[in-house]
C-alpha positions in Angstrom: 116.0 105.5 107.5 115.3 102.9 104.9 115.2 99.4 106.4 116.3 96.0 105.2 113.9 93.8 103.3 114.4 90.1 104.0 112.9 87.1 102.2 113.7 83.4 102.4 117.2 82.8 101.1 118.2 86.4 100.5 119.8 89.1 102.7 119.6 92.7 101.7 122.5 94.9 102.9 122.3 98.7 103.2 125.3 100.9 102.7 123.9 104.4 103.1 121.5 106.2 105.4 118.8 108.1 103.5 116.4 110.9 104.5 112.7 110.7 103.7 109.4 112.1 104.7 107.4 109.0 105.6 108.5 107.4 108.9 109.7 103.8 108.6 109.5 101.9 111.9 112.3 99.7 113.1 112.0 96.1 112.0 113.2 94.5 115.2 116.0 92.8 113.3 119.1 92.4 115.6 121.2 89.7 114.0 123.8 90.0 111.2 124.8 87.5 108.5 127.4 86.8 105.9 126.8 84.8 102.7 126.1 81.6 104.6 125.5 82.1 108.4 124.9 84.3 111.3 127.9 86.4 112.4 128.8 89.0 115.0 127.7 92.4 113.6 130.7 93.9 111.7 132.2 97.2 112.5 132.4 100.1 110.0 134.8 99.3 107.2 134.5 95.5 107.7 132.8 93.2 105.2 129.0 92.9 105.6 128.8 96.2 107.5 125.6 98.1 107.0 122.9 95.5 107.7 119.5 96.2 109.2 120.8 95.4 112.7 123.3 98.2 112.5 120.5 100.8 112.2 117.9 101.9 114.7 114.7 103.6 113.5 111.8 104.6 115.7 110.3 101.4 117.3 106.6 100.9 116.7 104.7 102.3 119.7 101.1 101.2 119.7 98.2 102.8 121.5 94.9 101.1 122.1 91.8 103.1 120.9 88.2 102.7 121.9 85.3 102.5 119.4 85.3 106.3 119.0 89.0 106.7 118.5 89.9 107.8 122.1 93.2 106.4 123.6 93.0 103.7 126.2 95.6 102.5 128.7 97.7 99.5 127.8 95.8 97.6 130.5 92.5 98.0 128.7 91.0 94.5 128.2 88.9 95.6 125.2 89.8 98.0 122.4 88.6 98.5 118.8 91.5 100.1 117.0 95.3 100.5 117.3 97.3 103.7 116.6 100.9 103.1 115.4 102.6 106.3 116.6 105.7 105.5 114.4 103.7 105.8 111.2 100.5 107.6 112.3 98.4 104.8 110.9 95.3 103.5 112.7 94.4 99.8 112.3 91.2 97.9 112.7 91.5 95.3 115.5 90.1 91.8 114.7 87.7 90.1 117.1 86.2 86.7 117.8 82.6 88.0 118.4 80.7 87.4 115.1 80.7 91.0 114.0 82.2 92.4 110.8 85.5 92.5 112.6 85.5 88.8 113.3 88.8 87.0 112.5 86.9 84.2 110.7 85.4 86.5 108.1 87.6 86.0 105.0 87.6 87.3 101.4 88.9 86.3 98.1 91.4 89.0 97.0 89.1 90.4 94.4 86.4 90.9 97.1 88.7 92.4 99.8 87.4 95.9 99.2 83.9 94.7 100.3 85.1 94.7 103.9 86.4 98.2 103.6 83.1 99.4 102.1 81.3 97.9 105.1 83.6 99.6 107.6 83.0 103.0 105.9 79.2 102.4 105.6 79.1 101.7 109.3 81.4 104.7 110.0 83.5 102.4 112.2 85.1 104.5 114.9 83.3 107.6 113.5 85.4 107.5 110.3 84.6 107.0 106.6 88.2 106.9 105.2 89.1 103.3 105.9 91.1 101.6 103.1 93.0 98.5 102.2 96.6 98.8 103.4 99.6 99.0 101.1 101.8 96.0 101.2 104.6 98.1 102.8 102.2 99.4 105.4 101.3 95.8 106.4 105.0 95.0 106.5 105.6 97.8 109.0 103.6 95.9 111.6 106.1 93.0 111.4 108.6 92.7 114.2 111.5 90.6 113.0 112.3 89.6 116.6 109.0 87.8 116.8 107.5 84.7 115.2 104.2 82.9 115.2 102.9 85.6 115.3 105.4 88.2 114.0 103.0 91.0 115.0 102.6 92.0 118.6 99.6 90.0 119.9 99.2 92.4 122.9 97.8 94.9 120.5 96.7 92.8 117.5 94.9 89.7 118.8 92.9 87.2 116.9 95.0 87.3 113.7 94.8 84.6 111.1 97.5 83.5 108.8 97.6 86.3 106.2 96.0 89.6 105.2 95.4 91.1 101.7 97.1 94.3 100.5 95.7 96.7 98.0 98.6 96.0 95.6 97.8 93.7 92.6 100.5 91.2 91.6 101.9 92.5 88.4 102.7 88.9 87.2 99.0 88.0 87.3 98.3 89.2 83.8 95.1 90.9 84.8 93.8 88.1 86.9 91.5 89.7 89.5 92.6 87.1 92.0 96.2 88.1 92.0 97.3 90.3 94.9 100.1 90.6 97.4 99.6 89.7 101.1 101.5 89.6 104.3 101.7 86.4 106.3 101.6 87.8 109.8 102.6 84.6 111.5 106.1 84.6 109.7 106.3 88.2 108.5 106.8 87.1 104.8 105.3 88.9 101.9 103.8 86.8 99.1 101.9 87.1 95.9 98.9 84.8 95.3 96.9 84.1 92.2 94.7 81.2 93.0 90.9 81.5 93.7 89.4 79.5 96.5 91.9 80.7 99.1 90.3 83.5 101.0 92.3 85.6 103.4 91.8 88.3 106.0 91.3 92.0 105.6 92.4 94.5 108.2 91.3 98.1 107.5 93.7 101.0 108.0 93.3 104.7 107.9 95.6 107.7 108.2 98.9 108.7 106.5 98.7 108.1 102.8 102.1 109.7 101.9 103.6 106.4 100.9 106.6 106.1 98.6 107.5 104.3 95.4 111.0 102.8 94.9 112.9 103.6 91.7 115.8 101.3 91.3 118.9 101.4 89.1 121.0 98.3 88.5 124.6 99.4 88.9 125.9 96.4 87.1 128.3 95.5 89.9 126.1 93.4 92.2 124.4 96.4 93.8 121.2 98.3 93.2 120.6 102.0 93.9 117.3 103.2 95.2 117.1 106.7 93.6 114.2 107.8 95.8 116.2 107.2 99.1 119.7 107.3 97.6 120.5 103.9 99.0 122.9 101.4 97.6 121.9 97.8 98.3 123.5 94.5 97.6 121.6 91.3 97.4 123.6 88.4 98.9 122.6 84.8 98.4 122.2 83.1 101.8 121.3 79.7 102.9 118.5 78.9 105.3 115.7 81.2 106.5 116.6 84.6 108.0 
């Protein structure tokens, strides 16, 4: 089920339920809105029906893994990786111990791949297929019912403000510093094109069957995603959602 994408000042409403191969975890969004404010979630046929809060997808279920990829109980005080059972992705866990995983090790966007290369050279967890996450994969970690951080700290401790994605910013005109990132404290996705502002890198491995959106403007205030056969309407809102 395709989920709602929310950014400051805009609300995306969904009006159809798609089918697709790659699992999309639930966002945790439980509130509904009209053009200007929060409202009680509408019933089918009522205005503003079809928002994220109306739909329930598999909730992210995280499993702690040890340094060789074996599952650990939730009570484990130390773990090296986290498996997201909703997506099948395995994530590097950041530390505060001075190793390559230390939260304070930051990179310019153009150098983010260096971190991944080190993980693979060291065969972190016994694997050599670590990679930079796609911006959508990073977004799947976000729980819209949380803030500061917007990612579950019980499984993802020691997080800094933002983490680089592999996706270059298409507005960067070839500038090697331009990439997208997810701000894990708020859950927002941004693009950034300024050197001198290093960010975090969190390696991921696993499911690579991501998707590409193909949109058609219907000319009536809605947009159809032809990949998922969803009609969405962008509604101007006030305030942060």
